[in-house]
N, CA, C and O atoms as a GROMACS GRO file, in nm:
protein
  248
    1MET      N    1   0.079  -0.115   0.029
    1MET     CA    2  -0.005  -0.010  -0.003
    1MET      C    3   0.088   0.119  -0.005
    1MET      O    4   0.061   0.221  -0.069
    2GLY      N    5   0.175   0.105   0.055
    2GLY     CA    6   0.278   0.237   0.100
    2GLY      C    7   0.360   0.229  -0.047
    2GLY      O    8   0.411   0.340  -0.063
    3GLY      N    9   0.386   0.164  -0.133
    3GLY     CA   10   0.432   0.184  -0.270
    3GLY      C   11   0.305   0.240  -0.352
    3GLY      O   12   0.334   0.340  -0.418
    4ALA      N   13   0.198   0.206  -0.360
    4ALA     CA   14   0.095   0.284  -0.441
    4ALA      C   15   0.090   0.414  -0.421
    4ALA      O   16   0.079   0.498  -0.511
    5ALA      N   17   0.101   0.443  -0.267
    5ALA     CA   18   0.088   0.602  -0.234
    5ALA      C   19   0.235   0.658  -0.300
    5ALA      O   20   0.233   0.764  -0.363
    6VAL      N   21   0.319   0.608  -0.288
    6VAL     CA   22   0.453   0.706  -0.320
    6VAL      C   23   0.415   0.701  -0.486
    6VAL      O   24   0.384   0.803  -0.547
    7ALA      N   25   0.421   0.594  -0.537
    7ALA     CA   26   0.366   0.615  -0.671
    7ALA      C   27   0.273   0.716  -0.746
    7ALA      O   28   0.288   0.786  -0.846
    8LEU      N   29   0.170   0.695  -0.657
    8LEU     CA   30   0.053   0.810  -0.703
    8LEU      C   31   0.111   0.928  -0.671
    8LEU      O   32   0.091   1.016  -0.755
    9ALA      N   33   0.188   0.965  -0.563
    9ALA     CA   34   0.261   1.121  -0.564
    9ALA      C   35   0.348   1.108  -0.656
    9ALA      O   36   0.349   1.220  -0.708
   10ALA      N   37   0.419   1.046  -0.708
   10ALA     CA   38   0.518   1.078  -0.789
   10ALA      C   39   0.454   1.104  -0.946
   10ALA      O   40   0.511   1.177  -1.026
   11LEU      N   41   0.318   1.028  -0.978
   11LEU     CA   42   0.274   1.034  -1.084
   11LEU      C   43   0.184   1.137  -1.125
   11LEU      O   44   0.152   1.182  -1.234
   12GLY      N   45   0.144   1.167  -0.976
   12GLY     CA   46   0.033   1.297  -0.985
   12GLY      C   47  -0.097   1.239  -1.002
   12GLY      O   48  -0.112   1.118  -1.023
   13ASN      N   49  -0.205   1.331  -0.993
   13ASN     CA   50  -0.325   1.330  -1.013
   13ASN      C   51  -0.390   1.280  -1.130
   13ASN      O   52  -0.304   1.288  -1.218
   14GLY      N   53  -0.496   1.232  -1.178
   14GLY     CA   54  -0.520   1.213  -1.316
   14GLY      C   55  -0.610   1.329  -1.374
   14GLY      O   56  -0.619   1.437  -1.317
   15ARG      N   57  -0.672   1.301  -1.488
   15ARG     CA   58  -0.731   1.401  -1.558
   15ARG      C   59  -0.892   1.426  -1.455
   15ARG      O   60  -0.922   1.536  -1.409
   16TYR      N   61  -0.963   1.323  -1.439
   16TYR     CA   62  -1.045   1.323  -1.369
   16TYR      C   63  -1.018   1.310  -1.205
   16TYR      O   64  -1.015   1.200  -1.150
   17SER      N   65  -1.003   1.408  -1.148
   17SER     CA   66  -0.987   1.403  -1.022
   17SER      C   67  -1.014   1.536  -0.935
   17SER      O   68  -1.011   1.643  -0.997
   18LEU      N   69  -1.034   1.537  -0.837
   18LEU     CA   70  -1.066   1.655  -0.765
   18LEU      C   71  -0.945   1.754  -0.772
   18LEU      O   72  -0.962   1.872  -0.801
   19ASP      N   73  -0.829   1.704  -0.748
   19ASP     CA   74  -0.734   1.813  -0.758
   19ASP      C   75  -0.717   1.859  -0.906
   19ASP      O   76  -0.697   1.980  -0.913
   20ALA      N   77  -0.719   1.794  -1.028
   20ALA     CA   78  -0.762   1.843  -1.153
   20ALA      C   79  -0.847   1.950  -1.155
   20ALA      O   80  -0.814   2.059  -1.203
   21LEU      N   81  -0.994   1.919  -1.088
   21LEU     CA   82  -1.125   2.007  -1.120
   21LEU      C   83  -1.063   2.156  -1.037
   21LEU      O   84  -1.095   2.264  -1.086
   22LEU      N   85  -0.981   2.154  -0.920
   22LEU     CA   86  -0.945   2.250  -0.858
   22LEU      C   87  -0.822   2.313  -0.902
   22LEU      O   88  -0.776   2.409  -0.840
   23ARG      N   89  -0.763   2.264  -1.006
   23ARG     CA   90  -0.632   2.297  -1.069
   23ARG      C   91  -0.528   2.304  -0.973
   23ARG      O   92  -0.469   2.410  -0.958
   24ARG      N   93  -0.497   2.195  -0.902
   24ARG     CA   94  -0.376   2.175  -0.854
   24ARG      C   95  -0.316   2.059  -0.860
   24ARG      O   96  -0.369   1.950  -0.841
   25GLN      N   97  -0.184   2.085  -0.890
   25GLN     CA   98  -0.103   2.009  -0.996
   25GLN      C   99  -0.010   1.960  -0.871
   25GLN      O  100   0.070   2.049  -0.844
   26ARG      N  101   0.000   1.877  -0.808
   26ARG     CA  102   0.101   1.793  -0.702
   26ARG      C  103   0.186   1.680  -0.752
   26ARG      O  104   0.130   1.573  -0.728
   27ALA      N  105   0.288   1.668  -0.806
   27ALA     CA  106   0.352   1.566  -0.866
   27ALA      C  107   0.501   1.580  -0.852
   27ALA      O  108   0.554   1.686  -0.819
   28GLY      N  109   0.582   1.442  -0.886
   28GLY     CA  110   0.702   1.451  -0.884
   28GLY      C  111   0.777   1.387  -0.767
   28GLY      O  112   0.722   1.336  -0.668
   29ALA      N  113   0.912   1.396  -0.789
   29ALA     CA  114   1.005   1.333  -0.673
   29ALA      C  115   1.018   1.375  -0.527
   29ALA      O  116   1.037   1.305  -0.428
   30GLY      N  117   1.004   1.501  -0.539
   30GLY     CA  118   0.981   1.567  -0.413
   30GLY      C  119   0.856   1.519  -0.324
   30GLY      O  120   0.872   1.482  -0.208
   31HIS      N  121   0.738   1.521  -0.384
   31HIS     CA  122   0.647   1.465  -0.356
   31HIS      C  123   0.625   1.303  -0.334
   31HIS      O  124   0.541   1.264  -0.253
   32ALA      N  125   0.680   1.242  -0.385
   32ALA     CA  126   0.698   1.101  -0.365
   32ALA      C  127   0.797   1.098  -0.227
   32ALA      O  128   0.758   1.028  -0.134
   33LEU      N  129   0.906   1.161  -0.216
   33LEU     CA  130   0.985   1.155  -0.074
   33LEU      C  131   0.907   1.188   0.025
   33LEU      O  132   0.917   1.127   0.132
   34LEU      N  133   0.806   1.300   0.007
   34LEU     CA  134   0.735   1.342   0.122
   34LEU      C  135   0.647   1.238   0.151
   34LEU      O  136   0.649   1.207   0.270
   35ALA      N  137   0.570   1.173   0.081
   35ALA     CA  138   0.491   1.056   0.073
   35ALA      C  139   0.587   0.948   0.140
   35ALA      O  140   0.569   0.929   0.260
   36ALA      N  141   0.663   0.891   0.090
   36ALA     CA  142   0.748   0.794   0.175
   36ALA      C  143   0.798   0.835   0.328
   36ALA      O  144   0.819   0.757   0.420
   37GLY      N  145   0.810   0.967   0.329
   37GLY     CA  146   0.877   1.003   0.464
   37GLY      C  147   0.757   0.992   0.570
   37GLY      O  148   0.760   0.918   0.669
   38ILE      N  149   0.668   1.062   0.540
   38ILE     CA  150   0.552   1.048   0.625
   38ILE      C  151   0.481   0.904   0.657
   38ILE      O  152   0.445   0.874   0.771
   39GLY      N  153   0.466   0.823   0.549
   39GLY     CA  154   0.428   0.698   0.582
   39GLY      C  155   0.532   0.601   0.653
   39GLY      O  156   0.491   0.494   0.696
   40THR      N  157   0.650   0.630   0.664
   40THR     CA  158   0.759   0.563   0.751
   40THR      C  159   0.763   0.628   0.886
   40THR      O  160   0.786   0.557   0.984
   41ALA      N  161   0.742   0.763   0.902
   41ALA     CA  162   0.706   0.805   1.016
   41ALA      C  163   0.574   0.756   1.090
   41ALA      O  164   0.571   0.714   1.206
   42SER      N  165   0.482   0.767   1.016
   42SER     CA  166   0.334   0.685   1.064
   42SER      C  167   0.368   0.549   1.131
   42SER      O  168   0.337   0.507   1.242
   43ALA      N  169   0.432   0.500   1.044
   43ALA     CA  170   0.446   0.365   1.078
   43ALA      C  171   0.498   0.345   1.201
   43ALA      O  172   0.442   0.279   1.289
   44ALA      N  173   0.622   0.408   1.212
   44ALA     CA  174   0.737   0.382   1.332
   44ALA      C  175   0.640   0.432   1.454
   44ALA      O  176   0.636   0.369   1.560
   45ALA      N  177   0.566   0.545   1.433
   45ALA     CA  178   0.489   0.610   1.554
   45ALA      C  179   0.387   0.502   1.587
   45ALA      O  180   0.378   0.470   1.706
   46LEU      N  181   0.309   0.441   1.499
   46LEU     CA  182   0.223   0.339   1.555
   46LEU      C  183   0.289   0.225   1.620
   46LEU      O  184   0.253   0.182   1.730
   47LEU      N  185   0.391   0.172   1.547
   47LEU     CA  186   0.472   0.088   1.635
   47LEU      C  187   0.503   0.097   1.759
   47LEU      O  188   0.499   0.003   1.838
   48ALA      N  189   0.548   0.258   1.796
   48ALA     CA  190   0.613   0.281   1.909
   48ALA      C  191   0.508   0.326   2.018
   48ALA      O  192   0.542   0.355   2.133
   49LEU      N  193   0.375   0.330   1.970
   49LEU     CA  194   0.284   0.351   2.049
   49LEU      C  195   0.193   0.236   2.113
   49LEU      O  196   0.132   0.227   2.220
   50SER      N  197   0.212   0.141   1.987
   50SER     CA  198   0.147   0.019   2.055
   50SER      C  199   0.194  -0.119   2.070
   50SER      O  200   0.126  -0.222   2.066
   51TYR      N  201   0.339  -0.103   2.090
   51TYR     CA  202   0.448  -0.206   2.150
   51TYR      C  203   0.402  -0.234   2.295
   51TYR      O  204   0.386  -0.148   2.381
   52ARG      N  205   0.382  -0.374   2.310
   52ARG     CA  206   0.386  -0.400   2.441
   52ARG      C  207   0.460  -0.538   2.458
   52ARG      O  208   0.423  -0.644   2.408
   53PRO      N  209   0.573  -0.518   2.539
   53PRO     CA  210   0.643  -0.683   2.528
   53PRO      C  211   0.577  -0.742   2.633
   53PRO      O  212   0.509  -0.692   2.723
   54GLU      N  213   0.615  -0.886   2.600
   54GLU     CA  214   0.566  -0.977   2.693
   54GLU      C  215   0.609  -0.953   2.828
   54GLU      O  216   0.716  -0.899   2.855
   55LYS      N  217   0.516  -0.999   2.925
   55LYS     CA  218   0.567  -0.996   3.044
   55LYS      C  219   0.583  -1.138   3.094
   55LYS      O  220   0.505  -1.232   3.080
   56LYS      N  221   0.699  -1.135   3.157
   56LYS     CA  222   0.750  -1.260   3.195
   56LYS      C  223   0.701  -1.271   3.343
   56LYS      O  224   0.689  -1.181   3.426
   57PRO      N  225   0.669  -1.446   3.358
   57PRO     CA  226   0.600  -1.484   3.483
   57PRO      C  227   0.695  -1.466   3.604
   57PRO      O  228   0.810  -1.510   3.602
   58ASP      N  229   0.643  -1.402   3.705
   58ASP     CA  230   0.677  -1.409   3.808
   58ASP      C  231   0.755  -1.544   3.877
   58ASP      O  232   0.690  -1.648   3.866
   59GLU      N  233   0.875  -1.554   3.940
   59GLU     CA  234   0.893  -1.685   3.999
   59GLU      C  235   0.761  -1.718   4.115
   59GLU      O  236   0.701  -1.824   4.134
   60THR      N  237   0.748  -1.620   4.163
   60THR     CA  238   0.650  -1.662   4.286
   60THR      C  239   0.525  -1.686   4.235
   60THR      O  240   0.446  -1.729   4.319
   61ASP      N  241   0.475  -1.670   4.106
   61ASP     CA  242   0.358  -1.713   4.076
   61ASP      C  243   0.319  -1.857   4.042
   61ASP      O  244   0.206  -1.899   4.013
   62GLN      N  245   0.444  -1.930   4.051
   62GLN     CA  246   0.454  -2.071   3.974
   62GLN      C  247   0.393  -2.202   4.096
   62GLN      O  248   0.390  -2.320   4.063
   0.00000   0.00000   0.00000
């Protein structure tokens, strides 16, 4: 999915899109790198916030 987002950012919007209707053109290597960076940062944040290491059983619980 990340690859598709980067490819879309690199290639730009299509003729029949909301961006084309609003006459906004955003495409190119810079936008692709921005999309890849935001995706990588988002994935790292998600992993950091949801990581829970396994709890080791206490020796007194046995």
